[in-house]
TIZAVEX-691680 format. One record per atom (N, C-alpha, C, O): residue in three letters; x, y, z. Coordinates in steps of 0.05 Angstrom, whole numbers, plus 32768, in hexadecimal, padded with zeros to 4 digits. Each point is the difference from the previous one (the first is absolute). Example, Ala and Ser with C-alpha at 12.3 -4.5 7.8 and 13.67 -1.06 7.14 Angstrom:
ALA81087F8E809C ALA7FEE80188000 ALA801280188000 ALA80158000800D SER7FE480157FE5 SER801080188001 SER7FF18016800E SER800A80168004 
***
This chain:
UNK80B77FC37F32 UNK7FFA80168013 UNK7FF57FF4801A UNK7FF57FEA8000 UNK800E80248015 UNK7FF77FF7801A UNK7FE280068003 UNK7FF4800F7FF0 UNK7FFF7FE68024 UNK7FE380018002 UNK7FF58018800F UNK7FE980067FFC UNK802680078015 UNK7FF68015800F UNK7FFF801A7FF1 UNK800780017FE8 UNK7FEF80148024 UNK8001801B7FF4 UNK801D80087FFF UNK80127FF5800D UNK7FF480207FE3 UNK801C80087FFC UNK800C8009801B UNK80177FF88006 UNK7FDB8018800A UNK800B80098019 UNK80067FE88012 UNK80147FFF800E UNK7FD97FED7FF3 UNK80057FE88010 UNK80197FF27FF7 UNK80117FF88010 UNK7FF180047FD5 UNK80177FF27FF5 UNK801A800E8007 UNK80147FF38007 UNK7FEC80277FF7 UNK8018800F8006 UNK80087FFD801E UNK80177FFB8006 UNK7FD58007800B UNK80067FFD801D UNK800A7FE48007 UNK80137FFE800F UNK7FE17FEE7FE5 UNK80087FE58005 UNK801C7FF97FF6 UNK800E7FEF800B UNK7FFB801F7FE0 UNK801A7FFB7FF4 UNK80178012800B UNK80177FFD7FF8 UNK7FE28015801A UNK80158013800A UNK80197FF2800A UNK801680097FFB UNK7FE57FE08013 UNK80177FF2800C UNK80127FF27FEC UNK80167FF98007 UNK7FE080037FE0 UNK80107FF27FEC UNK800D80127FEC UNK800F7FF77FEF UNK7FEB80238012 UNK800A80137FED UNK801D80098006 UNK80097FFE8017 UNK8005800B7FD5 UNK801A800C8005 UNK7FFC801B800C UNK7FEA800B7FFF UNK802B8001800E UNK7FFD801A800C UNK7FF680157FEC UNK7FEF80118007 UNK801B7FEE7FE0 UNK7FF780147FEC UNK7FE37FFB7FF9 UNK7FF180147FFC UNK80077FD38001 UNK7FE47FFA7FF9 UNK7FED80088017 UNK7FE980087FFB UNK80207FF5801E UNK7FF080098017 UNK7FFB801E7FFF UNK7FEB80098008 UNK802880067FEE UNK7FFC801D7FFD UNK7FE980057FEC UNK7FEF80128005 UNK80107FDF7FE6 UNK7FEA80037FEC UNK7FE57FF9800E UNK7FEC800E7FFD UNK80147FDC8012 UNK7FE87FF7800E UNK7FF580158012 UNK7FE880058001 UNK802A8008800E UNK7FF880148014 UNK7FF480197FF2 UNK7FED800C800A UNK801F7FFB7FDF UNK7FF680177FF1 UNK7FE47FFA7FF6 UNK7FEE80118002 UNK800D7FD77FF5 UNK7FE57FF97FF6 UNK7FEC7FFE8016 UNK7FE980097FFD UNK801F7FEB801A UNK7FED7FFE8016 UNK7FFA801A800E UNK7FEA8005800A UNK802A800D7FF6 UNK7FFC801A800D UNK7FEB80117FF2 UNK7FF38011800E UNK800A7FEC7FD8 UNK7FEC80107FF2 UNK7FEE7FEE7FEF UNK7FFB80067FE8 UNK7FFD7FE38024 UNK7FF07FED7FF1 UNK7FE380097FFE UNK7FF6800B8013 UNK7FFD7FF27FD5 UNK800A7FF37FE8 UNK800B80147FEB UNK800B7FF77FEC UNK7FF48023801A UNK800780147FEC UNK801D7FFC7FF6 UNK800580047FE8 UNK800D7FF5802A UNK801C7FFD7FF8 UNK80047FEB7FEA UNK801380027FF0 UNK7FDB7FEA800F UNK80037FEB7FEC UNK7FFB800A7FE4 UNK80077FF27FED UNK7FED80268010 UNK7FFA800A7FE5 UNK801580147FF7 UNK7FFD800C7FEB UNK80187FF88025 UNK801680117FF7 UNK80117FF17FEC UNK7FFC7FE87FFC UNK801580267FF6 UNK80127FF37FED UNK80167FF1800F UNK800580058018 UNK80087FE87FDB UNK80167FF1800B UNK80168014800A UNK800B7FFD8015 UNK7FFA80177FDA UNK801580138007 UNK7FFA80108019 UNK801180058011 UNK7FD580037FF2 UNK7FF8800F8017 UNK80027FF0801A UNK800A80098014 UNK7FED7FDE7FEA UNK80017FEE8018 UNK801D7FFB8007 UNK800880008018 UNK80097FFC7FD4 UNK801D7FFB8005 UNK800C8019800E UNK80117FFD8012 UNK7FE8801A7FE5 UNK800B8018800B UNK7FF78004801D UNK801080078012 UNK7FD77FF37FF4 UNK7FF68003801B UNK800C7FEC8013 UNK800480058018 UNK80027FE37FDE UNK800C7FEB8010 UNK801E80028001 UNK800D7FF1800F UNK7FFF80217FE1 UNK801D80027FFE UNK800D7FE67FF7 UNK80147FF8800B UNK7FE07FFC7FE0 UNK800B7FE87FF4 UNK800080037FE2 UNK7FF780157FF6 UNK80127FD77FFC UNK800180017FE3 UNK7FE57FF67FF4 UNK7FF17FF2800E UNK800980157FDA UNK7FE87FF77FF2 UNK7FFF7FE17FFE UNK7FEB7FF58004 UNK802C7FFE7FF5 UNK80007FE38000 UNK7FF87FF3801A UNK7FF47FEB8001 UNK801280238016 UNK7FF87FF5801A UNK7FE180008002 UNK7FF57FED800B UNK7FFE80287FEB UNK7FE380018001 UNK7FF57FE97FEF UNK7FEC7FF38009 UNK801F80087FE0 UNK7FF77FEA7FEF UNK80057FE5800D UNK7FEF7FEE7FFE UNK8027800F800F UNK80057FE7800E UNK7FEC7FFB8017 UNK7FF77FEA8005 UNK8002802C8008 UNK7FEC7FFF8016 UNK7FE57FF67FF5 UNK7FF37FEF800B UNK8005801D7FDE UNK7FE77FF87FF4 UNK80017FE37FF8 UNK7FEC7FF18002 UNK802A80067FF4 UNK80037FE47FF8 UNK7FFE7FEE8019 UNK7FF57FE97FFE UNK801580208018 UNK7FFE7FF18019 UNK7FE37FFB8008 UNK7FF97FEC800D UNK7FF680277FEC UNK7FE37FFD8005 UNK7FF27FED7FED UNK7FE97FF88004 UNK802680007FE7 UNK7FF47FED7FED UNK7FF6800C7FE6 UNK7FF37FF27FF1 UNK80148027800A UNK7FF6800D7FE7 UNK801680017FEB UNK801880028006 UNK7FE07FFB7FE1 UNK80137FFF7FEA UNK800B801B7FF9 UNK801580027FF3 UNK7FDF80148017 UNK8009801A7FFA UNK7FF08015800F UNK7FEC7FF9800D UNK801C80207FF2 UNK7FF38015800E UNK7FE380067FF6 UNK7FEF80058010 UNK800C7FF97FD6 UNK7FE480047FF6 UNK7FED7FEB800C UNK7FEA80078007 UNK801F7FE07FFC UNK7FEF7FEB800C UNK7FFB8006801D UNK7FEA7FFB800A UNK802A800F8004 UNK7FFD8007801C UNK7FEB80168003 UNK7FEF7FFF8011 UNK801280167FDE UNK7FED80168002 UNK7FE47FF77FF8 UNK7FED800A800B UNK80117FE47FE2 UNK7FE67FF67FF8 UNK7FF37FF18017 UNK7FE880028005 UNK80287FEF800A UNK7FF57FF18017 UNK7FF780148016 UNK7FEC7FFC800D UNK8023801A7FF5 UNK7FF980148014 UNK7FE6800E7FF8 UNK7FEF80068012 UNK800D7FFF7FD5 UNK7FE7800C7FF7 UNK7FE87FEE8005 UNK7FEB80098009 UNK80197FDD7FF2 UNK7FEA7FED8005 UNK7FFA7FFF801E UNK7FE97FFE8008 UNK802B80048008 UNK7FFD8000801D UNK7FF080188009 UNK7FEF7FFE8012 UNK801780197FE2 UNK7FF280198008 UNK7FE27FFF7FF9 UNK7FF0800B800E UNK800A7FE77FDC UNK7FE37FFD7FF9 UNK7FF27FF18016 UNK7FE980078007 UNK80237FE48005 UNK7FF47FF28015 UNK80008010801A UNK7FED7FFF8010 UNK802980117FF4 UNK800280108018 UNK7FEA80148003 UNK7FF880078016 UNK7FFF80047FD3 UNK7FEC80158001 UNK7FE37FF57FFD UNK7FED80107FFD UNK80107FD68004 UNK7FE57FF47FFC UNK7FEE80078018 UNK800A80038017 UNK7FDD80007FE4 UNK7FEC80058014 UNK7FED7FE88002 UNK80007FEF7FEE UNK7FF0800E8027 UNK7FED7FEA8001 UNK7FED80007FE8 UNK7FF97FEA7FF6 UNK7FFF802E8000 UNK7FEF80017FE9 UNK800D7FF47FE7 UNK7FF57FF07FF2 UNK802480188009 UNK800E7FF67FE8 UNK80057FE28003 UNK7FFF7FF27FEC UNK80078005802C UNK80057FE38003 UNK7FE67FF17FFC UNK80007FEA7FF5 UNK7FEA80218014 UNK7FE67FF47FFC UNK7FF97FFD7FE3 UNK7FF77FEB7FF7 UNK800E802A7FFA UNK7FFA80007FE4 UNK80127FED7FF0 UNK7FF87FF67FEB UNK80208005801F UNK80127FED7FF3 UNK7FF77FE48004 UNK80057FEE7FF0 UNK7FEE800C8027 UNK7FFB7FE48007 UNK7FE27FF97FFF UNK7FFA7FE88004 UNK7FF4802A7FF6 UNK7FE47FFA8002 UNK7FF77FEB7FEB UNK7FED7FF28005 UNK8022800C7FE5 UNK7FF97FEC7FEB UNK80117FE78002 UNK7FFF7FEF7FEE UNK801380108026 UNK80127FE98001 UNK7FF17FE68007 UNK7FEF80018012 UNK80177FE97FE0 UNK7FF27FE78006 UNK80097FF5801B UNK80168006800A UNK7FD87FEB8003 UNK80077FF4801A UNK7FE87FF3800C UNK7FE980057FF8 UNK801B7FEA801C UNK7FEB7FF3800E UNK7FF580138015 UNK800E80068014 UNK7FDA80037FE9 UNK7FF480148012 UNK7FF17FF48017 UNK7FF4800E8010 UNK800C7FD77FF3 UNK7FF37FF48016 UNK800F8006801A UNK801780087FFF UNK7FDC7FF38018 UNK800D80048019 UNK80197FEF8003 UNK80158009800A UNK7FE97FDE7FED UNK80177FEE8002 UNK8017800A7FEE UNK80177FFF8008 UNK7FE2800A7FE0 UNK8014800B7FEE UNK800E8019800B UNK801880037FFE UNK7FD7800F800E UNK800C8018800C UNK80127FF98017 UNK8016800C8002 UNK7FE37FE2800F UNK80117FF88017 UNK801A7FF47FF6 UNK80158005800B UNK7FE97FEA7FE1 UNK80197FF37FF6 UNK801280157FF3 UNK801980008004 UNK7FDC80137FED UNK801080157FF4 UNK800C80128015 UNK801880077FFE UNK7FD880008016 UNK800B80128015 UNK80167FF2800F UNK8014800C8007 UNK7FE87FDA7FFF UNK80157FF1800F UNK801A80007FF1 UNK80158004800C UNK7FEA7FF87FDA UNK80187FFF7FF0 UNK800E801C8000 UNK801880028004 UNK7FD780127FF7 UNK800B801B7FFE UNK800D800A801A UNK8016800A8001 UNK7FDB7FF38016 UNK800A800A8019 UNK80197FF0800A UNK8013800B800A UNK7FEC7FDA7FF2 UNK80177FF08008 UNK801980087FF0 UNK80158003800C UNK7FE880007FDA UNK801680087FEF UNK800A801C8008 UNK801880058001 UNK7FD6800D8003 UNK8007801C8005 UNK800F8002801B UNK8014800F8001 UNK7FE37FE48013 UNK800E8001801A UNK801B7FF37FFE UNK8014800B800A UNK7FEE7FDD7FE9 UNK80197FF37FFE UNK801480107FF0 UNK801880028007 UNK7FDF800B7FE3 UNK801280107FF0 UNK80098019800F UNK801780087FFE UNK7FD780048011 UNK800780178010 UNK80167FFA8014 UNK8013800E8002 UNK7FEA7FDC800C UNK80137FF88014 UNK801B7FF97FF2 UNK80158007800B UNK7FEA7FEC7FDE UNK80197FF87FF3 UNK800F80197FF5 UNK80197FFF7FFF UNK7FD880167FFB UNK800D80187FF4 UNK800580168014 UNK800C80157FF8 UNK7FED7FE78021 UNK800680148015 UNK801E7FFE8007 UNK80097FEB800A UNK8006802A7FF2 UNK801D7FFF8007 UNK80037FFD801E UNK7FF68011800F UNK80197FDB7FFA UNK80037FFC801D UNK800C8018800E UNK7FF880068017 UNK801A80097FDC UNK800C8017800D UNK7FEC80168004 UNK8002800F8014 UNK7FEA7FF47FDA UNK7FEB80148004 UNK7FEE7FF88017 UNK7FF880118010 UNK80017FD57FF2 UNK7FEF7FF78016 UNK800F8004801B UNK7FF480098013 UNK80257FF07FED UNK801080048019 UNK8002801D8008 UNK7FFE80078017 UNK8005800A7FD5 UNK8003801D8006 UNK7FE5800B800A UNK800080108012 UNK7FEA7FE77FE3 UNK7FE680098009 UNK7FFB7FF8801D UNK7FF780108010 UNK80107FD87FF7 UNK7FFD7FF6801B UNK801280108013 UNK7FF880078016 UNK80217FFE7FE1 UNK801380108011 UNK7FF5801C8006 UNK800280098016 UNK7FF380047FD5 UNK7FF6801B8004 UNK7FE880008012 UNK7FFE80118012 UNK7FEF7FDD7FEA UNK7FE78000800F UNK80047FF6801C UNK7FEF80058011 UNK80277FEC7FF5 UNK80047FF6801B UNK801380138010 UNK80057FFB8017 UNK8005801A7FDC UNK80128012800E UNK7FEF80128012 UNK7FF180127FF7 UNK80127FEA8023 UNK7FEF800E8013 UNK8006801E8002 UNK7FF0800F800B UNK80267FF97FEA UNK8007801D8000 UNK7FF2800F7FEA UNK800080187FFF UNK7FF37FD97FEF UNK7FF3800C7FE9 UNK7FE280028004 UNK7FF47FEF800D UNK800080277FE9 UNK7FE380038000 UNK7FF67FF67FE5 UNK800B80067FEB UNK7FDF7FEB8016 UNK7FF57FF37FE8 UNK7FE5800E7FF9 UNK7FEF80038011 UNK800F80057FD6 UNK7FE7800C7FF6 UNK7FF87FF07FE7 UNK80107FFC7FEE UNK7FD77FFC8010 UNK7FF67FF07FEA UNK7FEA800F7FF1 UNK7FF0800E800B UNK80107FEE7FDA UNK7FEB800C7FEF UNK7FFB7FEE7FE8 UNK80137FF57FF5 UNK7FD480098004 UNK7FF87FF17FE8 UNK7FEF80107FED UNK7FFC80188004 UNK7FF97FDA7FE8 UNK7FF0800D7FEC UNK7FE37FF98001 UNK7FF57FFA8015 UNK7FFE80077FD4 UNK7FE37FFC7FFE UNK7FF77FE6800E UNK7FEE80008011 UNK801F7FEA7FE8 UNK7FFA7FE6800D UNK80157FF98014 UNK7FFB7FF38014 UNK801E80147FE6 UNK80167FF68010 UNK8003800D801C UNK80107FF88010 UNK7FDF801D7FF5 UNK8000800B801B UNK7FF87FEB8015 UNK800780018017 UNK7FE97FEC7FDF UNK7FF87FEA8012 UNK80187FEF8009 UNK80017FF88017 UNK801180037FD6 UNK80187FF08007 UNK801480118010 UNK800E7FF58011 UNK7FF380257FEA UNK801180118010 UNK7FF77FFF801D UNK80107FFF8012 UNK7FD580027FF2 UNK7FF67FFF801B UNK80057FE4800C UNK80057FFE8018 UNK7FF87FEE7FD8 UNK80057FE4800A UNK801C7FFD800A UNK80057FF58016 UNK800F80147FDA UNK801C7FFE8008 UNK800480128019 UNK800F7FF98012 UNK7FE5801F7FED UNK800480128016 UNK7FF57FF5801B UNK800D80038014 UNK7FDC7FEF7FEB UNK7FF57FF58018 UNK80127FEA800C UNK80037FFD8018 UNK80097FF37FD6 UNK80137FEC8009 UNK8018800E800E UNK80097FF88015 UNK8002801C7FDD UNK8017800E800B UNK7FFA800D801C UNK80117FFF8012 UNK7FD7800B7FF0 UNK7FF8800D801A UNK80007FEB8017 UNK800480088017 UNK7FF67FDF7FE2 UNK80007FEC8015 UNK801D7FF78007 UNK80047FF58016 UNK800F80117FD8 UNK801B7FF68004 UNK80148015800B UNK80147FFA800C UNK7FE580207FEF UNK801380158007 UNK7FF2801B8003 UNK7FE880027FF9 UNK802680128011 UNK7FF4801B8003 UNK800680117FE8 UNK800F7FF97FEE UNK7FE5801F8012 UNK800580157FEC UNK7FF97FF77FE4 UNK801080037FED UNK7FD87FF28010 UNK7FF67FF87FE5 UNK7FE680107FFB UNK7FEF80038011 UNK800F80097FD7 UNK7FEA80127FFA UNK7FF67FFB7FE3 UNK800F7FFA7FEE UNK7FD68008800F UNK7FF480017FE6 UNK7FFE801D7FF8 UNK7FF780108010 UNK80127FF77FD7 UNK7FFF801C7FF8 UNK7FE280098000 UNK7FF07FF47FF3 UNK800A8022801B UNK7FE480098002 UNK7FF480087FE5 UNK800F80087FEE UNK7FD77FF78010 UNK7FF280087FE7 UNK7FFB801E8000 UNK8001800C7FEA UNK7FF88000802C UNK7FF9801C8001 UNK801880127FFB UNK80167FFA800A UNK7FE6801B7FE6 UNK801680107FF6 UNK8012800B8015 UNK80187FFE7FFF UNK7FDC800E8016 UNK8010800D8015 UNK80117FEB800F UNK801880048005 UNK7FDC7FE58001 UNK800E7FEB800F UNK80167FF47FEE UNK80167FFA8009 UNK7FE480027FDD UNK80137FF57FEE UNK801880137FFD UNK80177FF78000 UNK7FE480227FFC UNK801580147FFD UNK801280008019 UNK801980027FFE UNK7FDB7FFD8019 UNK800F80008019 UNK80127FE78002 UNK801780028009 UNK7FDE7FE77FF0 UNK80107FE88000 UNK801780017FED UNK80167FF78006 UNK7FE580137FE2 UNK801580027FEC UNK801680148008 UNK80177FFD7FF9 UNK7FE180188015 UNK801380148008 UNK80147FF58014 UNK8016800B8004 UNK7FE27FE0800A UNK80117FF48014 UNK80157FEC7FF4 UNK80127FF8800E UNK7FEB80017FD9 UNK80127FEC7FF4 UNK801D80098002 UNK800780177FFB UNK800A7FD7800C UNK801C80068003 UNK80117FE77FFC UNK7FF77FEC7FF5 UNK802280158014 UNK80137FEA7FFB UNK7FF97FE6800E UNK80087FEB7FF7 UNK7FE98016801F UNK7FF97FE7800E UNK7FE67FF47FF6 UNK7FF77FEC800C UNK7FFD801F7FE0 UNK7FE67FF67FF6 UNK80037FEB7FEA UNK801280017FF0 UNK7FDB7FED8011 UNK7FFC7FED7FEA UNK7FE480037FF5 UNK7FED7FFD800F UNK8010800A7FD8 UNK7FE680027FF3 UNK7FFB7FE77FF0 UNK800F7FFA7FED UNK7FDB7FF88019 UNK7FF87FE87FF2 UNK7FEA80087FED UNK7FEB800A8008 UNK80197FF27FDE UNK7FEC80087FEB UNK7FF77FE77FF1 UNK80117FF07FF7 UNK7FD5800E8006 UNK7FF57FEB7FEE UNK7FF4800F7FE8 UNK7FED80108003 UNK801D7FEA7FE5 UNK7FF7800F7FE8 UNK80017FED7FE8 UNK80157FF67FF8 UNK7FD380067FFD UNK7FFD7FED7FE9 UNK7FF2800E7FE9 UNK7FF480158003 UNK800F7FDF7FE5 UNK7FF5800E7FE9 UNK7FE280038003 UNK7FF47FEE800B UNK7FFF80287FED UNK800C80187FF6 UNK800B80108017 UNK7FF180078012 UNK802880007FEC UNK800F800C8016 UNK7FF5801C8007 UNK7FF6800E7FEF UNK800C7FF9802A UNK7FF68019800A UNK801780138005 UNK80137FFB800E UNK7FEB801D7FE5 UNK801680138000 UNK80078009801C UNK801880078005 UNK7FD57FFB800D UNK80068009801B UNK80137FED800E UNK800F80088012 UNK7FF07FDE7FE7 UNK80127FED800D UNK801D80057FF8 UNK80127FFD8011 UNK7FF2800A7FD6 UNK801B80077FF8 UNK800A8019800E UNK801780018009 UNK7FD880137FFA UNK80078018800E UNK80077FFA801E UNK8013800B800A UNK7FDE7FE38002 UNK80057FF9801C UNK801B7FF28003 UNK801080068012 UNK7FF67FE77FDB UNK80197FF18001 UNK801880137FFC UNK80147FFE800D UNK7FE880157FE0 UNK801680137FFA UNK800580118019 UNK801780068006 UNK7FD480038007 UNK800280118018 UNK800F7FF28016 UNK8013800B800C UNK7FE67FDB7FF9 UNK800D7FF18015 UNK801D7FFC7FF9 UNK801180028012 UNK7FF57FF87FD5 UNK801C7FFC7FF8 UNK8010801A8003 UNK80178000800A UNK7FDE80177FEE UNK800E80198002 UNK80068008801D UNK8014800D8005 UNK7FDB7FEA800D UNK80048007801C UNK80117FEB800E UNK800380018019 UNK80097FED7FD8 UNK80137FED800C UNK7FF37FE7800A UNK800E7FEF800B UNK7FD8800D7FF1 UNK7FF27FE88009 UNK80047FEA7FEC UNK800A80037FEA UNK7FEC7FE5801E UNK80017FE97FEF UNK7FE47FFA7FF5 UNK7FEC8004800E UNK80127FF17FDA UNK7FE77FFA7FF4 UNK7FFF7FE27FF8 UNK80127FF67FF3 UNK7FD97FFD8016 UNK7FFB7FE47FF8 UNK7FE77FFF7FEF UNK7FEB80098009 UNK80177FEC7FDF UNK7FEA80007FED UNK7FF77FE47FFA UNK80107FEF7FF9 UNK7FD6800C800B UNK7FF37FE87FF6 UNK7FF280087FE6 UNK7FF080138000 UNK80157FDF7FEB UNK7FF480087FE6 UNK7FFD7FE77FEE UNK80057FEA8009 UNK7FF2801B7FDF UNK7FFD7FEA7FED UNK801B7FFC7FF0 UNK8013800E8005 UNK7FED7FDF7FE8 UNK80197FFA7FF2 UNK800880157FEC UNK80167FFF7FF5 UNK7FD880148005 UNK800780167FEE UNK800D8017800F UNK800B80127FF3 UNK7FF47FED8027 UNK800D80138012 UNK7FF4801C7FFF UNK8001800E7FEC UNK7FF47FFA802A UNK7FF6801B8004 UNK801680147FFD UNK80177FFA8007 UNK7FE3801E7FF0 UNK801480157FFF UNK800C8007801B UNK8016800B8002 UNK7FDD7FED8014 UNK800B8004801B UNK801A7FF08003 UNK801080078011 UNK7FF47FE47FDF UNK80177FEF8003 UNK801A80107FFC UNK80157FF8800B UNK7FEA801D7FE5 UNK801880117FFC UNK800B800B801A UNK801880058002 UNK7FD77FFF8011 UNK8008800C801A UNK80027FEC8016 UNK800380088018 UNK7FFC7FDE7FE2 UNK7FFE7FEC8015 UNK801B7FF48007 UNK80117FFC7FEF UNK7FF17FFE802A UNK80177FF0800A UNK7FFB7FE27FFB UNK80127FF17FF9 UNK7FD480088008 UNK7FF87FE47FFC UNK7FE77FFF7FEE UNK7FEE80108004 UNK80127FDE7FE9 UNK7FE97FFC7FEF UNK7FF97FE38000 UNK80107FEE7FFB UNK7FD6800C800C UNK7FF67FE58002 UNK7FE97FFD7FEC UNK7FE980058007 UNK801D7FF27FE0 UNK7FEC7FFD7FEC UNK7FF17FE58002 UNK800B7FED8009 UNK7FDC80137FEF UNK7FEF7FE88000 UNK7FF27FFD7FE6 UNK7FF980137FF2 UNK80027FD48006 UNK7FEF7FFA7FEA UNK7FE380088006 UNK7FF880028017 UNK7FF880047FD4 UNK7FE580098005 UNK7FEB7FF07FEF UNK7FEA80097FFD UNK801F7FE07FF9 UNK7FEE7FF07FEF UNK7FE77FF7800F UNK80017FF88018 UNK7FE9800B7FDB UNK7FE67FFA800D UNK7FEC7FF87FEA UNK800380077FE9 UNK7FE87FEA801F UNK7FEB7FF87FED UNK7FED80177FF9 UNK7FEF7FFD7FEE UNK8013801A8020 UNK7FEE80167FFB UNK801080177FF3 UNK80197FFE7FFF UNK7FDA80177FF8 UNK800F80177FF5 UNK801080108015 UNK801080127FF9 UNK7FEB7FE98021 UNK800D800E8015 UNK801A7FF28008 UNK80007FE78002 UNK801580288001 UNK801A7FF48008 UNK7FFD7FF3801B UNK7FF3800A8012 UNK80197FDF7FF1 UNK7FFF7FF18019 UNK8014800B8015 UNK801780077FF8 UNK7FE17FFA8021 UNK801280078015 UNK80077FE88012 UNK800C80038015 UNK7FEC7FE57FE2 UNK80067FE8800E UNK801E7FFC8003 UNK80097FFA8016 UNK800780087FD5 UNK801D7FFD8003 UNK800C80168012 UNK80137FFA800F UNK7FE2801E7FF0 UNK800A80158011 UNK7FFB7FF9801E UNK801180048011 UNK7FD87FF17FF4 UNK7FF97FF8801B UNK80147FEA800A UNK800880008017 UNK7FFF7FEE7FD6 UNK80147FEB8007 UNK801B800D8007 UNK800D7FF78013 UNK7FFB801D7FDE UNK8019800E8006 UNK7FFF800E801B UNK80127FFF8010 UNK7FD7800E7FF6 UNK7FFC800E8019 UNK80027FEC8017 UNK800D80058015 UNK7FE57FE47FE8 UNK80017FEB8015 UNK801D7FF68005 UNK80077FFA8016 UNK800880057FD4 UNK801C7FF78002 UNK80108015800F UNK80117FF98011 UNK7FEB80207FE9 UNK800E8016800F UNK7FF97FFF801D UNK801180028011 UNK7FD57FFA7FF6 UNK7FF87FFE801C UNK800E7FE9800E UNK800980048017 UNK7FF97FE57FDC UNK800E7FE9800C UNK801D80078005 UNK800B7FF98015 UNK800180157FD8 UNK801C80088004 UNK800380148017 UNK80148000800F UNK7FD880127FF4 UNK800180148016 UNK7FFE7FF3801B UNK800D80088013 UNK7FE27FE47FEF UNK7FFD7FF2801A UNK801B7FF38008 UNK800780018018 UNK80077FF47FD5 UNK801A7FF48006 UNK801580168007 UNK800F7FFD8013 UNK7FF180197FDD UNK801380158004 UNK7FFC800E801A UNK80148008800E UNK7FD37FFD7FFA UNK7FFA800E8019 UNK80027FEF8019 UNK800580098016 UNK7FF87FDC7FE6 UNK80057FED8015 UNK7FEF80048019 UNK7FE880057FFE UNK80257FFA8019 UNK7FF28001801A UNK7FF2801B8004 UNK7FEB8001800D UNK802080147FE8 UNK7FF4801B8003 UNK7FE480017FF2 UNK7FEE800C800A UNK80107FE67FE0 UNK7FE67FFF7FF2 UNK7FEC7FF08011 UNK7FE980088003 UNK80217FE28009 UNK7FEF7FF08011 UNK7FF680118018 UNK7FE87FFF8007 UNK802A800F8005 UNK7FF980118017 UNK7FED80167FF8 UNK7FED8007800F UNK801780057FDA UNK7FEF80157FF6 UNK7FE47FF67FFB UNK7FEC800D8007 UNK80127FDB7FEE UNK7FE67FF37FFB UNK7FF27FFA801A UNK7FE880048003 UNK80277FF28011 UNK7FF57FFA801A UNK7FF58019800E UNK7FEA8000800B UNK802680167FF3 UNK7FF78019800D UNK7FE7800B7FF2 UNK7FEE8009800D UNK80127FF77FD8 UNK7FE9800A7FF1 UNK7FE77FEF8006 UNK7FEA800C8003 UNK80197FDA7FFF UNK7FE97FEF8006 UNK7FF68006801C UNK7FE780008004 UNK802A8005800F UNK7FF88006801B UNK7FF0801A8001 UNK7FEB8002800D UNK801F80127FE5 UNK7FF1801A7FFF UNK7FE57FFC7FF3 UNK7FEC800C800A UNK80137FE57FE1 UNK7FE77FFB7FF2 UNK7FEB7FF28012 UNK7FE980078000 UNK80217FE68010 UNK7FEE7FF28012 UNK7FF680138017 UNK7FE87FFF8007 UNK802A80108003 UNK7FF980128017 UNK7FEC80167FF7 UNK7FF080098010 UNK80117FFE7FD7 UNK7FEE80167FF7 UNK7FE87FF57FF0 UNK7FF180107FF4 UNK800B7FD6800D UNK7FE97FF47FF3 UNK800180007FE2 UNK7FEB7FFE7FF3 UNK802D80038001 UNK800280007FE3 UNK80007FE47FF4 UNK7FFB7FFD7FE8 UNK80097FEF8028 UNK7FFE7FE47FF7 UNK7FF17FF08015 UNK7FFC7FE87FFC 
***
């Protein structure tokens, strides 16, 4: 079996699948993870393929049969629904070097591996599409995050504001938020950061943007937020950390990579926008 989560494995193998197997992959990804618990016959019917095609697809993922595939999905869901409390209780008795040197060595290994694995597993076409959407000056960009990830939504948003116009952080206050959401349309890109335990309002926001013809870019963990079902682009990151809290270090690395791509894609116009913004900031005493 492959090392990533099932959704990651499916996305990474899309280019190697037969046309019929790609139909199965799309059915599973479109309603992930619930679709994986359907019967072989139901999945085959939804994909308009034969039952043997579904079984061949599962074999392509490295599983000996459909029951093993579903068992792996159940194990993944247990991790997907984990909370900081449950993770703390799982690890509080784990042996390890608790000295400062031991903690630094463990953290260095974990963060280095997590960032490297995240970069290796990021589909290039998803990264390219994210950069294309965010650099399209005809599109309006709105960003929103969750309990902790709102900080990274603001971080990406502030970079975007220096590079181009029409970038907004979704307001917190109800009236302002409703007004911003009412404006969503075909030229909008909604950027959502949603990590376990996933927040239901983020799925509702992504669905609304998609229904109105907008595009959705999702930053999430490797278990994939339910918002992914409505996304044009999904950029998953590892969350391994020495504490019970999921790490956002790999996500920050992905965001920095997107920003680097945006600077290249926007070219001289980004440079001029930065120059103009800097001039205004100096004239008004902001720097």
